[in-house]
Each structure stands twice: as structure tokens, then as C-alpha cells.
N, C-alpha and C positions, 0 to 999 in steps of 0.2 A: 449565523444567528438562528436560534430556535424559533419556530413559528407556533404561536398559540392557536392560530386557525388560518384558513385559506384567505380570509380577508386581509390579513397582515402582509401577505406576499407582495402585493403591488408597492407597498411602502418600502419594504426591504429591497426590492429590485430597483426602485428609484434611487436608493442610496448608492448603488453600484455606479451609476452615472455621475452622481454628485461628487463622489469620492474618488472618481477616476480609476476604478478597478480595470485590470486588464484580463481577468479571467474569473469565472464563477465556478465554484465546486459545490455541488449539492451532496448532502451526506446520505446516511444509510436508511432513513425512514420516510423520505419524501415520496408521496404516492404519485402514480403515473400522471394524473391530471395536472397536479402542480408542477411536476417535472417538465411536462410539455409547455406549460406557461413560462417557466424559467427559460427554457431553450428558445422559445419564440421571441421573448423579450430580449434575451442576450444577443441573438443573431440580428435582430432589428437594430441593435445598438453596437454591432461590430465586435461582440465579445464571444469567445469560445466557452463552452460548458463541458465540465468533466464531472465524473462521479465514481462511486465504487462499482456501479452496475454496468455490465456489458449488455444485458438484456433485462428489461425492455427498453432501456435508454437508447440503444442503437436504433430502434424503430421510431423513436421520437426525434432523432436527428442530433443526438449528443456528439460532441467532437472528440471526447477522450474518455478513458477509463483508468482508474488508479489501482495499483496493487494487484498482483496475481491472485492473492487469496482474499482480497477485500470483498466482504459480503455485503448484501443489501439489508440484512436483518428483516426482510419482508418475505422470506421464503424462497427467493431466487438463489440459484447456485452460484458460487464463485467461478473463476476461470479454470480451476483445477478441482479434482476430486479430493476426497479425504486422504487418499494416498499420494496426493500431489502430482497426479497425472492429468494431462489435458488432451482433449479430443479435437477432431478435425472441425467440428462445428464452431469452436471458439476461434480457430485460425481463420476460417472462412468469414466469420462475422467481422473480425478485425481487418482482414485484408480487403474485403469487398467494400466495407463502409469507409475505410481509411480513418477510422477512429484511432487516435494515438493510444498507446498503452505505456504507463510508467510502472515497470515491474517491481521496483523497490525490493530486489532480492536480498539486499544487505540487512533488511529488518529480520529476516529469518536466519540468514547465514552468519555473517560476521557479528551482528549485534547479539544474536542468541548465544553464540560462543562466548562473547565478552561477558554477558550477564551470568551465564552458567559458571564461568571460571571465577567471577567475582564472588558468587555465592559459595563456591567450593573453598575459596580462600577466606570466607567470612569477612569480606572487605567491608569497611565502614567509611569509605571515601564518599565525598559529596556526589561524584559521578555515579557511584553505585546506587546511592539512595535515590537519585533521580531516575536511574534506570529501573529500579524495582518498582517505583510508583507508576511508571509508564507501562510496565508489562504485567503479566499475570504472575505475581510474586509466588503465590502458593504453589502453582503448577511447576514453575521453574525450580523452586526449592525442592519439591519432591523429586524432580528429574535429577537435580544435582546430587541428591543423596542416594539415588537408586541406580543411576546409569554410570558406568565406568567411562573415564575420559575418552578412550579410543572408540567405544561404542557410540558415545554422543557425537563425536566428530564424524563418524560414518553416517549417522542418522541425518545430521545437518547437511553434510556434503551431498548425500543422495538426494535430499530435497532440493538443494540449490541446483544440482545437475539437471533434475527434471524440469525445473523452472527455466533454466538456461536453454533447454531444448525447445520449450515453448517460444522463447524469444527468438531463437534462430529460425524457427519455422515461420514466425510472423515476418521477420526481415526477408527471408527467402521468398515469401509470397508477395512481397511488395508493400507490407505494412509499415507503420511508423512507430518506432520505439523511442521513448524519451527517458533520459536519466534523471533520477530523483531520489532523495533520501527519506522523505516523509518526516523530516525533523519537525518537532522535537521528539517524536516517537523513538527515533534513534538519536539520543542526546549528543550534543557536540563533545561533551566531556568523555562520553564513551568512545566516540570516534578517535579523539586524541589519544586516549589511553590504549586503544586497540592498536593504533599505528605505532605508538611508542613501544608497545610490546613486540610488534613485528620487527621494528628497527633494532631493538635490543637483541633479539634472537639472531638477526643477520650479523650484528657486530660480533657476537660470540662465535 
């Protein structure tokens, strides 16, 4: 729920108990003061809190963080660099704090491949239309027209491999990794189509 001002926050938080929420996720523009209020209220009512930010949310006692590339849109960096590499400080924050991380690698890996191939085929299926609305259509269309299939696969595979390295390091350090899809960003129709394509190739 978007907040018009800080005074609206107590009313929205009260809804979480009235409606029986089991988790609160704050989004990408909530300032630190309000984030701390959310975390304190949630913990007082037995609810975990997660967000896109690893820092400064970790300092406020957040319980989890979503997406390896999920940004705060407030100037804080994501968990990886522009080249999709992560550094030891990220691993240390996750393992020492025991914040959970939901990597959602499929958003960039399998989902990007599916969207890109759909654009290359000029697909007009309902799943493709939903996919294009959810993603950066213009960017993906430019990529589809300018990058050869083998090059695109290498690009995405390299990104996914670096993200997987981050996940392994977190697990090895005693951190907690949660599986998640970030649906509907990765639409169900896209998942079904992608799986059907894989099964078809195996059958061949």
C-alpha cells in the first residue's frame, strides 16, 4: 500500500494484524525512520519483515532481503555490482545477521531467455503480452534484435553463474537462502511455456 505521509503508516500497520498477515514486505522508497517503525511494530506482533534493501535495513533489524539485484531506489547499492559480482561485505552482512535472502535468479536467467526468445519469434501469445508488460519491453526488444542467440545465452548464463556463486557463499557461511519466484514478475504462463519448451526439446 503506498503511503501518502508518515501519519498513514500506523493505520496500514494495524491492517496487517486485522487481516492476519504472516509477513510484511516494504518496498523500494520507504525511508529509514519509517522502515524502523515497520520493523518494530512487526516484531512486536510476531511478524517478520523483508525488503529489497540489505543495508540499512539490516541495521534496523530486518529479517530478510529479496532479490540479488533488487535496488532501494534511494541510492543504496544492490547485492551485486553492475557486472553482477558480489563482495565479501554482502556475504558478511547476510551470514552475521541471519537475514534470509530470496535470490530469484530465475527472473534474470530462465525468464529473460523466455522473453527474449518470444520477441525473436514475434510471438503474440497472451503469456508473451503479460511478460512484455512486466519487463522493460524496449530494452529487451533492442537486445533481441542486436544480440545473437548464442551470445545472449552466454550473457545470461554468466550472470546466473555469478549469482549462484553468491548463494553458495551465503550457504557455506551459515546464511539462510529461501526459494521464490517473485510472481507475477515471472508470470505463470511464462513458466509453463518455458517448461513445455524444455520438455519438447528433451522429447526430440
